C-alpha positions in Angstrom: 6.7 119.6 117.4 8.8 117.4 119.9 7.3 114.1 118.6 8.4 115.0 115.1 11.9 115.8 116.4 12.0 112.5 118.0 10.8 110.7 115.2 13.6 112.5 112.9 16.2 111.5 115.4 15.1 108.0 115.3 15.1 107.9 111.5 18.5 109.5 111.7 19.8 106.7 114.0 18.2 104.2 111.6 20.0 105.7 108.6 23.2 105.8 110.3 23.1 102.3 111.4 22.5 101.2 108.0 25.4 103.3 106.6 27.5 101.5 109.0 26.2 98.4 107.8 26.8 99.3 104.2 30.3 100.7 105.0 31.3 97.3 106.6 29.8 95.5 103.7 31.7 97.6 101.4 34.9 97.2 103.2 34.4 93.5 103.1 33.8 93.7 99.5 37.1 95.8 99.1 39.0 93.2 101.0 37.8 90.5 99.0 38.5 92.3 95.9 42.2 93.0 97.0 42.7 89.3 97.8 41.1 88.5 94.6 43.6 90.9 92.9 46.4 89.5 94.7 45.6 86.0 93.5 45.1 87.1 90.0 48.4 88.9 90.0 50.2 85.6 91.2 48.3 83.8 88.6 49.2 86.1 85.7 52.9 86.0 87.1 52.6 82.1 86.8 51.4 82.3 83.2 54.1 84.3 82.0 56.5 82.1 83.7 54.7 79.1 82.0 54.8 80.9 78.5 58.5 81.5 78.6 59.3 78.1 79.9 57.1 76.7 77.0 58.9 78.7 74.6 62.2 77.5 75.8 60.9 73.9 75.7 59.8 74.3 72.0 63.3 75.6 71.2 64.6 72.5 73.1 62.2 70.2 71.1 63.1 71.7 67.8 66.8 71.3 68.3 66.1 67.7 69.4 64.0 67.0 66.4 66.8 68.7 64.1 69.4 66.4 65.7 67.2 63.4 65.3 66.7 64.1 61.7 70.7 64.7 61.2 71.2 61.2 62.9 68.7 59.7 60.9 70.3 61.0 57.7 73.9 60.0 58.8 72.4 56.5 59.7 70.9 56.1 56.1 74.2 57.3 54.6 76.1 54.7 56.8 73.9 51.9 55.9 74.1 52.8 52.1 77.9 52.7 53.0 77.8 49.4 54.4 75.6 48.0 51.6 78.1 49.3 49.0 81.1 47.7 51.1 79.2 44.4 51.2 78.6 44.7 47.4 82.5 45.3 47.0 83.4 42.4 49.5 81.1 40.0 47.6 82.5 41.0 44.2 86.0 40.9 45.5 85.2 37.2 47.0 83.4 35.9 44.0 86.2 35.6 41.5 88.5 34.2 44.3 86.4 31.3 44.7 85.7 30.5 41.4 87.8 27.6 39.8 
């Protein structure tokens, strides 16, 4: 009977030791997951910041493209005016040089 009791005590000690080991492993895993959560939270914030910055850059790009198109239109109109003025000047100069 005592031998059985002693075996039971040894088994209990073994189980307790295994439980402590499992508890330590679980705590390590909890710490690892907390650290990963912290990293993920930071990464999520960075992604949100980049998303906002990207939206702002797209708006700036669109505005720049619109200004470029407007400048190109104005440039085209100015070139047309220059060509018309050159024609007018040639027409005005032409008769004055003829004998």
